[in-house]
MMTF fields as JSON, N, C-alpha, C and O atoms, coordinates in Angstrom:
{
  "mmtfVersion": "1.0.0",
  "mmtfProducer": "UNKNOWN",
  "numBonds": 475,
  "numAtoms": 476,
  "numGroups": 119,
  "numChains": 1,
  "numModels": 1,
  "chainsPerModel": [1],
  "groupsPerChain": [119],
  "chainIdList": ["A"],
  "bondAtomList": [4, 2, 8, 6, 12, 10, 16, 14, 20, 18, 24, 22, 28, 26, 32, 30, 36, 34, 40, 38, 44, 42, 48, 46, 52, 50, 56, 54, 60, 58, 64, 62, 68, 66, 72, 70, 76, 74, 80, 78, 84, 82, 88, 86, 92, 90, 96, 94, 100, 98, 104, 102, 108, 106, 112, 110, 116, 114, 120, 118, 124, 122, 128, 126, 132, 130, 136, 134, 140, 138, 144, 142, 148, 146, 152, 150, 156, 154, 160, 158, 164, 162, 168, 166, 172, 170, 176, 174, 180, 178, 184, 182, 188, 186, 192, 190, 196, 194, 200, 198, 204, 202, 208, 206, 212, 210, 216, 214, 220, 218, 224, 222, 228, 226, 232, 230, 236, 234, 240, 238, 244, 242, 248, 246, 252, 250, 256, 254, 260, 258, 264, 262, 268, 266, 272, 270, 276, 274, 280, 278, 284, 282, 288, 286, 292, 290, 296, 294, 300, 298, 304, 302, 308, 306, 312, 310, 316, 314, 320, 318, 324, 322, 328, 326, 332, 330, 336, 334, 340, 338, 344, 342, 348, 346, 352, 350, 356, 354, 360, 358, 364, 362, 368, 366, 372, 370, 376, 374, 380, 378, 384, 382, 388, 386, 392, 390, 396, 394, 400, 398, 404, 402, 408, 406, 412, 410, 416, 414, 420, 418, 424, 422, 428, 426, 432, 430, 436, 434, 440, 438, 444, 442, 448, 446, 452, 450, 456, 454, 460, 458, 464, 462, 468, 466, 472, 470],
  "bondOrderList": [1, 1, 1, 1, 1, 1, 1, 1, 1, 1, 1, 1, 1, 1, 1, 1, 1, 1, 1, 1, 1, 1, 1, 1, 1, 1, 1, 1, 1, 1, 1, 1, 1, 1, 1, 1, 1, 1, 1, 1, 1, 1, 1, 1, 1, 1, 1, 1, 1, 1, 1, 1, 1, 1, 1, 1, 1, 1, 1, 1, 1, 1, 1, 1, 1, 1, 1, 1, 1, 1, 1, 1, 1, 1, 1, 1, 1, 1, 1, 1, 1, 1, 1, 1, 1, 1, 1, 1, 1, 1, 1, 1, 1, 1, 1, 1, 1, 1, 1, 1, 1, 1, 1, 1, 1, 1, 1, 1, 1, 1, 1, 1, 1, 1, 1, 1, 1, 1],
  "groupList": [{"groupName": "MET", "atomNameList": ["N", "CA", "C", "O"], "elementList": ["N", "C", "C", "O"], "formalChargeList": [0, 0, 0, 0], "bondAtomList": [1, 0, 2, 1, 3, 2], "bondOrderList": [1, 1, 2], "singleLetterCode": "M", "chemCompType": "L-PEPTIDE LINKING"}, {"groupName": "SER", "atomNameList": ["N", "CA", "C", "O"], "elementList": ["N", "C", "C", "O"], "formalChargeList": [0, 0, 0, 0], "bondAtomList": [1, 0, 2, 1, 3, 2], "bondOrderList": [1, 1, 2], "singleLetterCode": "S", "chemCompType": "L-PEPTIDE LINKING"}, {"groupName": "VAL", "atomNameList": ["N", "CA", "C", "O"], "elementList": ["N", "C", "C", "O"], "formalChargeList": [0, 0, 0, 0], "bondAtomList": [1, 0, 2, 1, 3, 2], "bondOrderList": [1, 1, 2], "singleLetterCode": "V", "chemCompType": "L-PEPTIDE LINKING"}, {"groupName": "GLN", "atomNameList": ["N", "CA", "C", "O"], "elementList": ["N", "C", "C", "O"], "formalChargeList": [0, 0, 0, 0], "bondAtomList": [1, 0, 2, 1, 3, 2], "bondOrderList": [1, 1, 2], "singleLetterCode": "Q", "chemCompType": "L-PEPTIDE LINKING"}, {"groupName": "LEU", "atomNameList": ["N", "CA", "C", "O"], "elementList": ["N", "C", "C", "O"], "formalChargeList": [0, 0, 0, 0], "bondAtomList": [1, 0, 2, 1, 3, 2], "bondOrderList": [1, 1, 2], "singleLetterCode": "L", "chemCompType": "L-PEPTIDE LINKING"}, {"groupName": "ARG", "atomNameList": ["N", "CA", "C", "O"], "elementList": ["N", "C", "C", "O"], "formalChargeList": [0, 0, 0, 0], "bondAtomList": [1, 0, 2, 1, 3, 2], "bondOrderList": [1, 1, 2], "singleLetterCode": "R", "chemCompType": "L-PEPTIDE LINKING"}, {"groupName": "GLY", "atomNameList": ["N", "CA", "C", "O"], "elementList": ["N", "C", "C", "O"], "formalChargeList": [0, 0, 0, 0], "bondAtomList": [1, 0, 2, 1, 3, 2], "bondOrderList": [1, 1, 2], "singleLetterCode": "G", "chemCompType": "PEPTIDE LINKING"}, {"groupName": "GLU", "atomNameList": ["N", "CA", "C", "O"], "elementList": ["N", "C", "C", "O"], "formalChargeList": [0, 0, 0, 0], "bondAtomList": [1, 0, 2, 1, 3, 2], "bondOrderList": [1, 1, 2], "singleLetterCode": "E", "chemCompType": "L-PEPTIDE LINKING"}, {"groupName": "ILE", "atomNameList": ["N", "CA", "C", "O"], "elementList": ["N", "C", "C", "O"], "formalChargeList": [0, 0, 0, 0], "bondAtomList": [1, 0, 2, 1, 3, 2], "bondOrderList": [1, 1, 2], "singleLetterCode": "I", "chemCompType": "L-PEPTIDE LINKING"}, {"groupName": "ASN", "atomNameList": ["N", "CA", "C", "O"], "elementList": ["N", "C", "C", "O"], "formalChargeList": [0, 0, 0, 0], "bondAtomList": [1, 0, 2, 1, 3, 2], "bondOrderList": [1, 1, 2], "singleLetterCode": "N", "chemCompType": "L-PEPTIDE LINKING"}, {"groupName": "CYS", "atomNameList": ["N", "CA", "C", "O"], "elementList": ["N", "C", "C", "O"], "formalChargeList": [0, 0, 0, 0], "bondAtomList": [1, 0, 2, 1, 3, 2], "bondOrderList": [1, 1, 2], "singleLetterCode": "C", "chemCompType": "L-PEPTIDE LINKING"}, {"groupName": "THR", "atomNameList": ["N", "CA", "C", "O"], "elementList": ["N", "C", "C", "O"], "formalChargeList": [0, 0, 0, 0], "bondAtomList": [1, 0, 2, 1, 3, 2], "bondOrderList": [1, 1, 2], "singleLetterCode": "T", "chemCompType": "L-PEPTIDE LINKING"}, {"groupName": "PRO", "atomNameList": ["N", "CA", "C", "O"], "elementList": ["N", "C", "C", "O"], "formalChargeList": [0, 0, 0, 0], "bondAtomList": [1, 0, 2, 1, 3, 2], "bondOrderList": [1, 1, 2], "singleLetterCode": "P", "chemCompType": "L-PEPTIDE LINKING"}, {"groupName": "ALA", "atomNameList": ["N", "CA", "C", "O"], "elementList": ["N", "C", "C", "O"], "formalChargeList": [0, 0, 0, 0], "bondAtomList": [1, 0, 2, 1, 3, 2], "bondOrderList": [1, 1, 2], "singleLetterCode": "A", "chemCompType": "L-PEPTIDE LINKING"}, {"groupName": "ASP", "atomNameList": ["N", "CA", "C", "O"], "elementList": ["N", "C", "C", "O"], "formalChargeList": [0, 0, 0, 0], "bondAtomList": [1, 0, 2, 1, 3, 2], "bondOrderList": [1, 1, 2], "singleLetterCode": "D", "chemCompType": "L-PEPTIDE LINKING"}, {"groupName": "HIS", "atomNameList": ["N", "CA", "C", "O"], "elementList": ["N", "C", "C", "O"], "formalChargeList": [0, 0, 0, 0], "bondAtomList": [1, 0, 2, 1, 3, 2], "bondOrderList": [1, 1, 2], "singleLetterCode": "H", "chemCompType": "L-PEPTIDE LINKING"}, {"groupName": "PHE", "atomNameList": ["N", "CA", "C", "O"], "elementList": ["N", "C", "C", "O"], "formalChargeList": [0, 0, 0, 0], "bondAtomList": [1, 0, 2, 1, 3, 2], "bondOrderList": [1, 1, 2], "singleLetterCode": "F", "chemCompType": "L-PEPTIDE LINKING"}, {"groupName": "TRP", "atomNameList": ["N", "CA", "C", "O"], "elementList": ["N", "C", "C", "O"], "formalChargeList": [0, 0, 0, 0], "bondAtomList": [1, 0, 2, 1, 3, 2], "bondOrderList": [1, 1, 2], "singleLetterCode": "W", "chemCompType": "L-PEPTIDE LINKING"}, {"groupName": "TYR", "atomNameList": ["N", "CA", "C", "O"], "elementList": ["N", "C", "C", "O"], "formalChargeList": [0, 0, 0, 0], "bondAtomList": [1, 0, 2, 1, 3, 2], "bondOrderList": [1, 1, 2], "singleLetterCode": "Y", "chemCompType": "L-PEPTIDE LINKING"}, {"groupName": "LYS", "atomNameList": ["N", "CA", "C", "O"], "elementList": ["N", "C", "C", "O"], "formalChargeList": [0, 0, 0, 0], "bondAtomList": [1, 0, 2, 1, 3, 2], "bondOrderList": [1, 1, 2], "singleLetterCode": "K", "chemCompType": "L-PEPTIDE LINKING"}],
  "groupTypeList": [0, 1, 2, 3, 4, 5, 6, 1, 5, 3, 2, 7, 1, 8, 7, 2, 6, 6, 8, 2, 9, 10, 11, 6, 12, 9, 13, 14, 4, 5, 5, 4, 14, 9, 13, 4, 8, 13, 3, 4, 4, 13, 7, 6, 15, 2, 3, 12, 14, 13, 15, 6, 4, 6, 4, 16, 2, 14, 7, 5, 4, 13, 2, 5, 14, 13, 5, 6, 9, 13, 13, 1, 17, 4, 1, 18, 2, 6, 12, 0, 4, 5, 13, 9, 16, 17, 7, 13, 11, 13, 2, 12, 7, 4, 5, 3, 15, 13, 19, 16, 4, 13, 8, 5, 4, 13, 7, 14, 4, 5, 1, 2, 11, 13, 5, 14, 1, 5, 14],
  "groupIdList": [1, 2, 3, 4, 5, 6, 7, 8, 9, 10, 11, 12, 13, 14, 15, 16, 17, 18, 19, 20, 21, 22, 23, 24, 25, 26, 27, 28, 29, 30, 31, 32, 33, 34, 35, 36, 37, 38, 39, 40, 41, 42, 43, 44, 45, 46, 47, 48, 49, 50, 51, 52, 53, 54, 55, 56, 57, 58, 59, 60, 61, 62, 63, 64, 65, 66, 67, 68, 69, 70, 71, 72, 73, 74, 75, 76, 77, 78, 79, 80, 81, 82, 83, 84, 85, 86, 87, 88, 89, 90, 91, 92, 93, 94, 95, 96, 97, 98, 99, 100, 101, 102, 103, 104, 105, 106, 107, 108, 109, 110, 111, 112, 113, 114, 115, 116, 117, 118, 119],
  "secStructList": [7, 3, 3, 7, 7, 6, 6, 7, 1, 7, 7, 3, 3, 7, 7, 7, 1, 7, 7, 7, 7, 7, 1, 7, 1, 7, 7, 7, 4, 4, 4, 7, 7, 7, 2, 2, 2, 2, 2, 2, 2, 2, 6, 6, 7, 7, 7, 5, 7, 6, 6, 1, 1, 7, 5, 7, 5, 7, 6, 6, 7, 3, 3, 3, 7, 6, 6, 1, 7, 3, 3, 3, 3, 3, 3, 7, 7, 1, 4, 4, 4, 4, 4, 6, 7, 1, 1, 7, 1, 1, 2, 2, 2, 2, 2, 2, 2, 2, 2, 2, 2, 2, 2, 2, 2, 2, 2, 2, 2, 2, 2, 2, 2, 2, 2, 2, 2, 2, 7],
  "xCoordList": [0.869, -0.02, 0.891, 2.034, 0.441, 1.139, 0.405, -0.815, 1.177, 0.532, 1.317, 2.421, 0.868, 1.616, 1.353, 0.422, 1.954, 1.78, 1.603, 2.207, 0.772, 0.205, 1.594, 2.576, 1.664, 2.85, 4.12, 5.216, 3.868, 4.956, 4.431, 3.218, 5.509, 5.504, 5.734, 5.118, 6.441, 6.9, 5.943, 5.339, 5.771, 4.788, 5.802, 6.954, 5.274, 5.898, 5.168, 3.944, 5.776, 5.156, 5.194, 6.201, 4.036, 4.077, 3.314, 2.363, 3.78, 3.183, 1.907, 2.201, 0.656, -0.407, -1.313, -1.568, -1.598, -2.362, -3.864, -4.602, -4.222, -5.589, -6.038, -5.27, -6.876, -7.35, -8.873, -9.818, -9.029, -10.214, -10.618, -9.957, -11.949, -12.675, -13.112, -13.975, -12.695, -13.041, -14.0, -14.277, -14.38, -15.084, -16.601, -17.34, -17.037, -18.439, -19.328, -18.781, -20.538, -21.428, -21.676, -21.791, -21.786, -21.95, -22.956, -24.147, -22.526, -23.489, -23.503, -23.961, -22.967, -23.281, -24.673, -25.02, -25.376, -26.837, -27.142, -28.029, -26.301, -26.432, -26.127, -26.39, -25.524, -25.107, -25.806, -25.457, -26.828, -27.382, -28.653, -29.267, -29.023, -30.053, -31.216, -31.401, -31.813, -33.063, -34.05, -33.832, -35.299, -36.273, -36.633, -36.846, -36.593, -37.127, -36.03, -36.355, -34.71, -33.774, -33.65, -33.379, -33.909, -34.001, -35.084, -34.885, -36.288, -37.442, -37.276, -37.663, -36.571, -36.309, -35.247, -35.306, -34.155, -33.344, -33.962, -33.75, -34.799, -35.349, -36.282, -36.505, -36.919, -38.045, -37.195, -37.747, -35.928, -35.254, -35.373, -35.222, -35.641, -36.114, -34.75, -34.633, -33.773, -32.549, -31.469, -31.618, -29.967, -29.141, -27.814, -27.342, -27.223, -25.94, -24.698, -24.616, -23.807, -22.714, -21.929, -22.184, -20.81, -19.905, -18.871, -18.113, -18.996, -17.923, -18.334, -17.574, -19.627, -20.591, -20.473, -20.48, -20.367, -20.305, -21.724, -21.875, -22.662, -24.285, -25.059, -24.952, -25.909, -26.809, -26.574, -26.088, -26.905, -26.664, -27.991, -29.166, -27.62, -28.586, -28.08, -26.95, -28.929, -28.679, -28.303, -28.329, -27.942, -27.665, -28.558, -28.285, -29.854, -31.043, -31.278, -32.278, -30.526, -30.677, -31.793, -32.174, -32.302, -33.186, -32.469, -31.383, -33.094, -32.425, -32.51, -33.481, -31.423, -31.415, -31.854, -31.523, -32.837, -33.137, -32.073, -30.96, -32.301, -31.39, -30.816, -29.744, -31.721, -31.386, -30.876, -30.673, -30.69, -30.023, -30.891, -30.455, -32.048, -33.334, -33.618, -33.843, -33.592, -33.894, -35.306, -36.181, -35.687, -37.01, -37.563, -36.915, -38.91, -39.607, -40.218, -40.601, -40.229, -41.091, -39.99, -40.392, -38.665, -37.72, -36.425, -35.626, -36.193, -34.862, -34.169, -34.815, -32.925, -32.283, -31.106, -30.117, -31.085, -30.031, -29.692, -30.519, -28.212, -27.636, -26.318, -25.748, -25.624, -24.247, -24.077, -23.069, -25.136, -25.062, -24.98, -24.957, -24.927, -24.621, -23.026, -22.563, -22.194, -20.724, -20.546, -19.558, -21.686, -21.223, -21.271, -20.765, -21.813, -21.856, -21.143, -20.234, -21.512, -20.704, -19.928, -20.492, -18.47, -17.776, -17.998, -18.303, -17.862, -18.034, -19.616, -20.309, -20.038, -21.661, -21.764, -22.821, -20.661, -20.918, -21.064, -21.834, -20.371, -20.471, -21.911, -22.469, -22.237, -23.446, -23.304, -24.305, -22.271, -22.185, -22.464, -23.117, -21.847, -22.199, -23.753, -24.382, -24.162, -25.621, -26.541, -27.674, -26.137, -27.152, -27.222, -28.254, -25.981, -26.32, -27.082, -27.908, -26.825, -27.691, -29.024, -29.893, -29.453, -30.998, -31.569, -32.711, -30.422, -31.065, -31.351, -32.348, -30.525, -30.72, -31.906, -32.635, -32.157, -33.343, -34.524, -35.449, -34.64, -35.692, -36.087, -37.266, -35.214, -35.202, -35.868, -36.825, -35.31, -35.575, -37.212, -38.04, -37.477, -38.963, -39.645, -40.762, -39.491, -40.54, -40.772, -41.89, -39.522, -39.801, -40.43, -41.166, -40.409, -41.078, -42.452, -43.179, -43.072, -44.293, -44.867, -46.056, -44.138, -44.682, -45.017, -45.998, -44.084, -44.376, -45.726, -46.502, -45.888, -46.941, -48.4, -49.468, -48.136, -49.443, -49.827, -50.97, -48.742, -48.823, -49.413, -50.322, -48.858, -49.678, -50.917, -51.721, -51.171, -52.662, -53.661, -54.864, -53.321, -54.135, -54.275, -55.327, -53.397, -53.582, -54.536, -55.167, -54.86, -55.592, -57.093, -57.984],
  "yCoordList": [-1.275, 0.044, 1.356, 1.419, 2.11, 3.398, 4.486, 4.582, 5.417, 6.549, 7.673, 7.625, 8.507, 9.919, 10.656, 11.46, 10.475, 11.062, 12.527, 13.308, 12.818, 14.382, 15.118, 14.574, 16.329, 17.208, 16.72, 17.086, 15.75, 15.336, 15.282, 15.211, 15.316, 15.478, 13.893, 13.382, 13.175, 12.002, 10.878, 10.679, 10.034, 8.657, 7.748, 7.773, 6.858, 5.835, 4.536, 4.587, 3.4, 1.919, 1.364, 1.429, 0.763, 0.051, -1.134, -1.17, -2.223, -3.539, -3.64, -3.319, -4.014, -4.16, -5.492, -6.019, -5.766, -6.94, -6.643, -7.475, -5.582, -5.319, -3.872, -3.263, -3.304, -1.872, -1.758, -2.383, -0.895, -0.544, 0.773, 1.81, 0.572, 1.803, 2.539, 2.016, 3.813, 4.547, 5.768, 6.704, 5.677, 7.145, 7.058, 7.962, 6.223, 6.373, 5.222, 4.243, 5.197, 4.258, 4.261, 5.302, 2.996, 2.663, 3.367, 3.1, 4.322, 4.966, 4.68, 5.463, 3.514, 2.84, 2.212, 1.119, 3.07, 2.694, 1.184, 0.468, 0.845, -0.423, -1.834, -3.022, -1.218, -2.465, -2.173, -2.977, -1.223, -1.121, -2.085, -2.357, -2.511, -3.372, -2.429, -2.27, -1.955, -1.044, -1.168, -1.061, -1.435, -1.664, -0.473, -0.598, 0.753, 2.054, 2.48, 2.881, 2.338, 2.488, 1.69, 2.148, 0.468, -0.578, -0.158, -0.096, 0.145, 0.67, 1.694, 1.803, 2.61, 3.882, 3.91, 4.607, 2.932, 2.509, 1.749, 2.033, 0.69, 0.06, 0.64, 0.22, 1.828, 2.51, 3.678, 4.317, 3.918, 5.004, 6.365, 7.346, 6.426, 7.628, 8.409, 9.61, 7.347, 7.914, 7.276, 6.354, 8.225, 7.678, 7.486, 8.492, 6.393, 6.412, 6.944, 6.788, 7.563, 8.025, 6.749, 5.723, 6.888, 5.811, 5.346, 4.379, 6.161, 5.606, 5.128, 4.83, 5.13, 4.511, 5.393, 4.896, 6.758, 7.568, 8.146, 8.487, 8.221, 8.25, 8.616, 7.837, 9.634, 9.831, 11.285, 12.221, 11.328, 12.55, 13.639, 13.291, 14.779, 15.823, 16.885, 16.882, 17.778, 19.184, 20.28, 20.106, 21.457, 22.504, 22.901, 23.769, 22.33, 22.981, 21.84, 21.908, 20.743, 19.396, 18.55, 17.588, 18.865, 17.855, 16.535, 16.544, 15.625, 14.203, 14.067, 14.459, 13.486, 13.372, 12.094, 11.233, 11.754, 10.439, 9.71, 10.234, 8.42, 7.92, 8.453, 8.142, 9.286, 10.018, 11.453, 12.209, 11.726, 12.788, 14.233, 15.304, 13.892, 15.085, 15.131, 14.119, 16.501, 16.829, 16.503, 17.201, 15.723, 15.601, 16.661, 17.284, 16.962, 17.855, 17.667, 18.551, 16.328, 15.91, 15.156, 14.607, 15.23, 14.597, 15.222, 15.521, 15.412, 16.133, 15.399, 14.463, 15.59, 14.961, 15.567, 15.983, 15.651, 16.15, 14.965, 14.226, 14.77, 13.854, 13.272, 13.801, 12.269, 11.991, 11.618, 11.958, 10.873, 10.704, 11.672, 11.425, 12.962, 14.192, 14.25, 15.259, 13.219, 13.05, 13.074, 13.638, 12.328, 12.276, 13.896, 14.181, 14.673, 16.152, 17.02, 17.804, 16.869, 17.925, 17.125, 16.62, 17.075, 16.011, 16.411, 15.555, 17.533, 17.902, 17.863, 18.881, 16.765, 16.536, 15.457, 14.902, 15.244, 14.169, 14.775, 14.33, 15.668, 16.443, 17.28, 17.71, 17.297, 18.207, 19.678, 20.261, 20.274, 21.385, 21.853, 22.852, 20.946, 21.043, 20.474, 21.017, 19.432, 19.085, 19.994, 20.116, 20.564, 21.834, 23.081, 23.744, 23.391, 24.159, 23.609, 24.276, 22.477, 22.122, 22.092, 22.525, 21.573, 21.5, 22.828, 23.142, 23.71, 25.083, 25.522, 26.211, 25.156, 25.611, 25.081, 25.788, 23.637, 23.111, 23.744, 24.035, 24.035, 24.648, 25.911, 26.11, 26.767, 27.94, 27.887, 28.603, 26.999, 26.801, 26.153, 26.654, 25.173, 24.56, 25.591, 25.583, 26.645, 27.605, 28.551, 28.813, 29.06, 29.636, 29.124, 29.888, 27.803, 26.979, 27.191, 27.651, 26.963, 26.934, 28.468, 28.671, 29.292, 30.552, 31.039, 31.723, 30.583, 30.692, 30.053, 30.583, 28.909, 28.187, 28.726, 28.781, 29.109, 29.75, 31.247, 31.644, 31.882, 33.05, 32.86, 33.54, 31.848, 31.554, 30.951, 31.227, 30.202, 29.596, 30.814, 30.617, 31.877, 33.021, 33.895, 34.531, 34.053, 34.619, 34.008, 34.766, 32.608, 31.937, 31.989, 31.451],
  "zCoordList": [-0.1, -0.005, -0.187, 0.268, -0.702, -0.636, 0.042, -0.091, 0.854, 1.693, 1.459, 0.915, 1.788, 1.914, 3.385, 3.422, 4.335, 5.698, 5.708, 4.973, 6.55, 6.845, 6.832, 7.338, 6.263, 5.957, 5.498, 5.922, 4.475, 3.75, 2.539, 2.34, 1.434, -0.081, -0.271, -1.207, 0.409, 0.097, 0.222, 1.275, -0.979, -0.721, -0.378, -0.811, 0.502, 1.137, 0.934, 0.816, 0.88, 0.713, 2.001, 2.706, 2.381, 3.605, 3.368, 2.588, 4.121, 4.094, 5.188, 6.339, 4.964, 5.99, 5.742, 4.659, 6.639, 6.734, 6.477, 5.949, 6.821, 6.429, 6.655, 7.399, 6.296, 6.19, 6.905, 6.424, 8.108, 8.831, 8.394, 8.449, 7.891, 7.626, 8.627, 9.331, 8.943, 10.442, 9.959, 10.708, 8.889, 8.44, 8.888, 8.497, 9.539, 10.124, 9.78, 9.27, 9.971, 9.2, 7.882, 7.234, 7.354, 5.957, 5.218, 5.378, 4.354, 3.667, 2.108, 1.277, 1.845, 0.403, 0.297, 0.744, -0.35, -0.42, -0.95, -0.487, -1.942, -2.618, -1.452, -1.644, -0.298, 0.539, 1.677, 2.542, 2.196, 3.225, 3.449, 2.418, 4.373, 4.696, 5.381, 6.588, 4.492, 4.748, 3.691, 2.484, 4.339, 3.299, 2.078, 0.872, 2.998, 2.381, 1.248, 0.131, 1.689, 0.986, -0.425, -1.535, -0.068, -1.162, -2.101, -3.314, -1.516, -2.514, -3.306, -4.469, -2.529, -3.429, -4.565, -5.578, -4.185, -5.262, -6.441, -7.619, -5.981, -7.108, -8.027, -9.163, -7.363, -8.21, -8.989, -9.885, -8.645, -9.313, -8.813, -9.54, -7.591, -6.784, -6.169, -5.924, -6.003, -5.405, -6.331, -7.132, -5.93, -6.751, -5.947, -5.418, -5.817, -4.876, -5.792, -7.01, -5.01, -5.795, -5.958, -5.326, -6.977, -7.372, -6.246, -6.316, -5.299, -4.322, -2.85, -1.928, -2.868, -1.913, -0.496, 0.63, -0.8, 0.171, 0.692, 1.865, -0.196, 0.069, -0.955, -1.902, -1.155, -2.238, -2.857, -2.222, -3.914, -4.646, -4.394, -4.512, -4.091, -3.918, -4.758, -5.246, -4.911, -5.693, -4.61, -3.391, -5.287, -4.113, -3.315, -2.485, -3.404, -2.538, -1.696, -0.981, -1.624, -0.956, -1.425, -0.759, -2.498, -3.02, -3.584, -4.164, -3.375, -3.765, -5.328, -5.974, -5.859, -7.32, -7.47, -6.655, -8.778, -9.132, -9.837, -9.89, -10.455, -11.089, -12.441, -12.958, -12.88, -13.986, -13.885, -14.835, -12.526, -12.236, -11.865, -11.441, -12.14, -11.854, -10.362, -9.699, -9.821, -8.534, -7.971, -8.484, -7.157, -6.864, -6.175, -5.334, -6.511, -5.9, -4.496, -3.73, -4.32, -3.035, -1.913, -0.888, -2.269, -1.436, -1.056, -1.943, 0.036, 0.399, 1.391, 1.863, 1.873, 2.583, 3.571, 2.966, 4.722, 5.478, 6.195, 6.728, 6.196, 6.924, 6.67, 5.716, 7.291, 6.823, 5.331, 4.713, 4.734, 3.282, 2.298, 1.092, 2.883, 2.089, 1.855, 1.324, 2.227, 1.809, 0.466, -0.003, -0.509, -1.908, -2.53, -3.616, -1.843, -2.547, -1.378, -1.651, -0.35, 0.63, 1.77, 2.741, 1.505, 2.342, 3.838, 4.668, 4.117, 5.508, 5.944, 5.923, 6.285, 6.449, 7.604, 7.901, 8.166, 9.27, 10.698, 11.55, 10.833, 12.76, 12.528, 11.518, 13.965, 14.265, 13.925, 13.509, 14.045, 13.448, 11.955, 11.655, 11.046, 9.766, 9.241, 8.332, 9.906, 9.921, 10.392, 9.926, 11.203, 11.719, 10.844, 10.734, 10.178, 8.991, 7.881, 7.259, 7.65, 6.176, 6.691, 5.935, 8.084, 8.442, 8.387, 8.05, 8.842, 8.861, 7.407, 7.192, 6.394, 5.178, 4.543, 3.847, 4.803, 4.082, 4.685, 3.927, 6.113, 6.698, 6.142, 5.851, 5.974, 5.215, 3.851, 3.556, 3.036, 1.897, 1.809, 1.048, 2.552, 2.502, 2.985, 2.467, 3.871, 4.276, 3.045, 2.601, 2.514, 1.075, 0.191, -0.434, -0.183, -1.111, -0.647, -1.526, 0.606, 0.973, 0.869, 0.623, 1.031, 0.941, -0.691, -0.983, -1.601, -2.872, -3.336, -4.13, -2.763, -3.42, -2.799, -3.408, -1.405, -0.946, -1.587, -1.815, -1.791, -2.879, -4.021, -4.497, -4.515, -5.852, -5.851, -6.741, -5.018, -4.842, -4.274, -4.446, -3.707, -3.303, -4.449, -4.514, -5.384, -6.822, -7.602, -8.339, -7.642, -8.568, -8.065, -8.723]
}
């Protein structure tokens, strides 16, 4: 295995017996044992990223489907945002994502309400 130690520019080869993933819970949608996720995948409502880090969302946190289209009815905040926003596993980052989504949903609701009142 080749590694580049922090603060070094030199790549070193080391022999290892195994590698342990310490990046947190499994976020590979294809490997999760979860009926809801399995159904959303099977129906093409969600798209896993190529590296198994989570699911794809757009800049507004709307989930992207299998064709890459942003869902109007499904948004996500949580550690599976790593596919788009690497820093999305700690509480401070998740708090900011949740705040952004809450504001966006409130604005969307105001727009729908204003449009309905004009009709």
